[in-house]
C-alpha positions in Angstrom: 0.0 0.0 0.0 2.8 2.4 0.9 4.6 1.7 -2.3 1.4 2.5 -4.3 0.9 5.8 -2.4 4.5 6.8 -2.9 4.3 5.8 -6.6 1.1 7.9 -7.0 2.6 10.9 -5.2 5.7 10.7 -7.4 3.5 10.7 -10.6 1.6 13.7 -9.3 4.8 15.6 -8.5 6.1 14.9 -12.0 2.9 16.2 -13.6 3.0 19.4 -11.6 6.6 19.9 -12.4 6.0 19.5 -16.1 3.2 22.1 -16.0 5.4 24.6 -14.2 8.2 24.1 -16.7 6.0 24.9 -19.7 5.9 28.4 -21.1 3.0 30.4 -19.5 1.6 31.1 -23.0 0.6 27.4 -23.2 -1.1 27.2 -19.8 -4.7 28.2 -19.3 -4.4 29.7 -15.8 -8.2 29.8 -15.3 -8.8 26.1 -15.8 -5.4 24.5 -15.3 -5.6 22.9 -18.7 -2.9 23.1 -21.3 -3.8 24.9 -24.5 -2.6 23.6 -27.8 0.2 25.6 -29.3 -1.0 28.3 -31.8 -0.4 27.6 -35.5 2.8 29.0 -36.8 2.4 32.4 -38.6 3.4 32.6 -42.2 6.6 34.4 -43.1 6.1 38.2 -43.5 5.6 39.3 -47.1 8.8 40.9 -48.5 8.8 44.7 -48.8 7.9 45.8 -52.3 10.9 46.2 -54.6 11.0 49.5 -56.4 11.9 49.4 -60.0 15.6 50.2 -60.3 16.5 53.5 -61.9 19.6 52.1 -63.4 19.4 48.8 -65.3 22.3 47.5 -67.4 23.8 51.0 -67.4 20.6 52.6 -68.6 18.8 55.3 -66.5 15.0 55.4 -66.0 13.8 58.2 -63.8 11.4 61.2 -63.7 12.0 64.2 -61.5 9.4 66.6 -60.2 9.8 70.2 -61.5 7.9 73.4 -61.1 6.6 73.1 -64.7 5.8 69.4 -64.7 7.5 66.0 -64.6 11.0 66.0 -66.0 12.4 63.0 -67.8 15.9 62.5 -66.4 18.9 61.7 -68.7 22.4 60.9 -67.5 25.3 61.6 -69.8 26.9 58.3 -68.8 23.9 56.3 -69.8 25.2 53.2 -71.7 23.1 54.0 -74.7 25.1 57.1 -75.5 28.0 57.5 -73.1 30.5 56.9 -75.9 28.8 59.1 -78.5 31.3 61.6 -79.8 30.2 65.1 -79.3 31.4 67.1 -82.3 32.8 63.8 -83.6 35.6 64.0 -81.0 34.5 64.3 -77.3 32.7 61.5 -75.5 29.3 62.5 -74.2 30.0 61.0 -70.8 32.7 63.6 -70.1 31.7 66.6 -72.2 28.0 66.3 -72.6 26.3 68.1 -69.7 25.0 71.0 -71.7 23.2 68.9 -74.4 22.0 66.4 -71.8 20.4 69.2 -69.8 18.6 70.7 -72.8 17.6 67.2 -74.0 15.8 66.7 -70.6 14.0 70.0 -70.9 13.0 69.7 -74.6 12.0 66.0 -74.3 9.9 66.7 -71.2 8.0 69.9 -72.2 7.7 69.9 -76.0 6.4 67.5 -78.6 10.0 67.1 -79.9 11.6 64.3 -77.9 15.4 64.5 -78.3 17.9 62.2 -76.7 21.3 63.6 -75.5 23.3 62.4 -78.5 20.7 64.0 -80.8 20.9 67.3 -78.9 24.7 67.1 -78.9 24.6 66.7 -82.7 22.3 69.7 -82.9 24.6 71.7 -80.7 27.7 70.8 -82.8 25.9 71.6 -86.0 24.9 75.0 -84.7 28.4 75.9 -83.5 27.9 75.5 -79.7 30.4 72.7 -79.2 33.7 73.7 -77.7 36.4 71.1 -78.5 37.7 69.6 -75.2 35.7 72.2 -73.4 32.1 71.1 -73.5 29.5 73.6 -74.6 29.5 77.3 -75.1 27.4 79.2 -72.5 25.1 80.8 -75.1 23.9 77.4 -76.0 21.5 77.4 -73.0 19.5 80.5 -73.8 19.7 80.2 -77.5 18.8 76.5 -77.7 15.9 76.9 -75.2 14.5 79.7 -77.3 15.0 77.8 -80.5 12.8 75.0 -79.1 10.0 77.4 -78.0 10.8 78.3 -74.4 10.8 81.7 -72.7 14.4 82.3 -71.4 15.8 85.1 -69.3 19.0 85.8 -67.3 18.3 85.2 -63.6 19.9 87.7 -61.4 18.3 87.5 -57.9 21.1 85.4 -56.3 19.4 85.0 -52.9 17.6 82.1 -51.3 14.3 83.9 -51.5 14.9 84.9 -55.1 15.5 81.3 -56.2 12.5 79.9 -54.3 10.3 82.7 -55.7 11.3 82.0 -59.3 10.6 78.3 -58.9 7.2 79.0 -57.3 6.2 81.3 -60.2 6.4 78.5 -62.8 10.0 78.5 -63.9 13.0 76.1 -63.8 16.6 77.3 -63.6 19.6 76.0 -65.5 22.7 76.8 -63.5 26.3 76.7 -64.5 28.2 75.4 -61.5 31.8 76.0 -60.6 34.2 74.0 -58.4 32.4 72.3 -55.5 30.0 69.5 -55.0 29.2 69.1 -58.7 32.4 69.7 -60.6 36.0 70.7 -60.5 35.6 73.1 -63.3 32.3 73.9 -65.0 29.0 71.9 -65.2 25.4 72.6 -66.1 22.6 71.3 -63.9 18.9 72.1 -63.6 17.3 73.4 -60.4 13.9 71.8 -60.9 11.7 72.5 -57.9 11.2 73.4 -54.3 11.9 70.5 -51.9 11.3 71.7 -48.3 12.5 74.6 -46.1 15.3 76.2 -48.0 16.1 73.1 -50.0 15.5 72.4 -53.7 15.6 69.5 -56.1 18.1 69.4 -58.9 18.7 67.3 -62.0 22.4 66.6 -62.4 23.2 65.0 -65.8 26.4 63.5 -64.3 25.1 62.2 -61.0 22.1 60.2 -60.0 23.0 60.7 -56.3 23.0 64.4 -56.6 19.7 64.3 -58.4 18.1 62.3 -55.6 19.5 64.6 -52.8 17.9 67.8 -51.5 20.2 70.8 -51.8 20.4 73.9 -49.8 19.8 76.9 -52.1 22.7 78.8 -50.5 25.1 75.9 -51.3 24.1 76.1 -54.9 24.5 79.9 -54.9 27.9 79.7 -53.3 29.2 77.3 -56.0 27.9 79.0 -59.1 30.5 79.6 -61.8 32.3 82.9 -61.7 33.2 82.7 -65.3 29.8 82.5 -67.0 28.8 84.7 -70.0 25.7 85.0 -72.2 23.5 85.9 -69.2 24.8 83.1 -66.9 25.5 81.5 -64.6 21.7 81.0 -64.1 19.0 81.1 -66.7 15.3 81.0 -66.0 13.2 78.9 -68.4 9.5 78.3 -68.8 7.2 77.1 -71.5 5.5 79.9 -73.6 
């Protein structure tokens, strides 16, 4: 009899111990019964993958601007990086001017032109500067030739830039040494971003294009050697 009692007590202690060792999430404390484990949750769905803007060396991107959506072109795009501007200079190195105007003309007219086509137009109309890129008068004269209103922008203040953008214009800026170039380089100031920051379209840098820029930084780095109404031109559709 004593052996049976001891055996029964031992079984009871083992049962209690097993309950105490289980995670609390599996014990129903109200009834003392053990709940079955919940079914395993499925793996979380992966985050949506955004379409890459660079595929096989080809860029695909649109940029907000104060006059509408701007189709972005990069002068190092694999489709035309080795195109010879003026029959001599590779577009990847010397093609910022034609690439900037190709973006503007293709986006806001019914005359889509790719950077190599615009480079050929520039060379044929005597704007190509061998081993020097593009003459500064190309910006106002080419924009006007394709039907845009163009004027020399002179209000070199943060407020002046933001006001010009808000009034339905974009700005083409010739940059000097700094974040964008070591010598001279055309970019587009496309739109207001936030605070005192703006968006740009840099034909040589996708990273710069996707980064907000302080207006004062841009003003501080404008080229000091511009002519033909530069270093900044205001452009808008007629």
